[in-house]
C-alpha positions as MATLAB code, in Angstrom:
seq = 'XXXXXXXXXXXXXXXXXXXXXXXXXXXXXXXXXXXXXXXXXXXXXXXXXXXXXXXXXXXXXXXXXXXXXXXXXXXXX';
ca = [
      42.437  -39.464   19.849;
      45.135  -42.055   19.183;
      48.143  -41.353   16.929;
      47.995  -42.949   13.531;
      50.125  -45.986   12.850;
      53.541  -45.101   11.473;
      53.675  -41.510   12.772;
      56.226  -42.449   15.435;
      58.562  -43.675   12.723;
      58.129  -40.418   10.764;
      58.836  -38.331   13.869;
      61.942  -40.388   14.666;
      63.254  -39.974   11.126;
      62.552  -36.253   11.201;
      64.335  -35.805   14.532;
      67.262  -37.910   13.311;
      67.560  -35.893   10.074;
      67.367  -32.613   12.003;
      70.086  -33.832   14.367;
      72.344  -34.832   11.449;
      71.695  -31.467    9.768;
      72.585  -29.682   13.017;
      75.857  -31.655   13.291;
      76.738  -30.799    9.679;
      75.964  -27.123   10.283;
      78.033  -27.055   13.485;
      80.952  -28.766   11.713;
      80.848  -26.301    8.850;
      80.759  -23.393   11.323;
      83.909  -24.694   13.046;
      85.582  -25.195    9.656;
      84.716  -21.651    8.589;
      86.023  -20.263   11.907;
      89.325  -22.098   11.424;
      89.673  -20.842    7.840;
      89.041  -17.242    8.904;
      91.563  -17.431   11.771;
      94.193  -19.310    9.765;
      97.732  -18.453   10.783;
     100.498  -17.848    8.279;
     102.673  -20.862    7.611;
     106.251  -20.296    8.822;
     108.866  -20.351    6.086;
     112.636  -20.512    5.969;
     112.747  -18.067    3.051;
     113.914  -20.685    0.575;
     111.860  -22.229   -2.224;
     112.909  -25.859   -2.484;
     112.421  -28.155   -5.463;
     113.106  -31.803   -6.066;
     115.698  -32.518   -8.766;
     115.932  -36.066  -10.102;
     119.753  -35.983  -10.240;
     120.718  -33.666   -7.381;
     117.912  -34.352   -4.924;
     116.380  -31.418   -3.083;
     117.870  -28.089   -4.190;
     117.147  -24.440   -3.444;
     115.350  -22.833   -6.365;
     115.286  -19.295   -4.951;
     116.290  -17.610   -1.709;
     114.768  -14.435   -0.285;
     117.321  -11.630    0.203;
     116.645  -11.249    3.948;
     117.452  -14.865    4.845;
     120.333  -15.008    7.381;
     121.805  -18.189    5.905;
     121.907  -16.779    2.364;
     125.623  -15.944    2.493;
     126.454  -19.304    4.007;
     124.533  -21.184    1.329;
     126.342  -19.282   -1.432;
     129.719  -19.852    0.287;
     129.200  -23.616    0.181;
     128.017  -23.472   -3.426;
     131.159  -21.640   -4.594;
     133.655  -23.790   -2.629;
];
């Protein structure tokens, strides 16, 4: 029994679509793994904002920041 004409093309398309689906699934699995194992972003303890006249200024500073006293010294001088 000989294969019907055009079945090779259907098989090739099916294999290609399955391969693309596998790549998409593998990529989403890696993305999910990275999101689950996401590390905390380091911070300096200062919330900065952009001011149109002054440039970048500290909006708030956490109490435990070592440079807090130094920043306030410069601001009062």
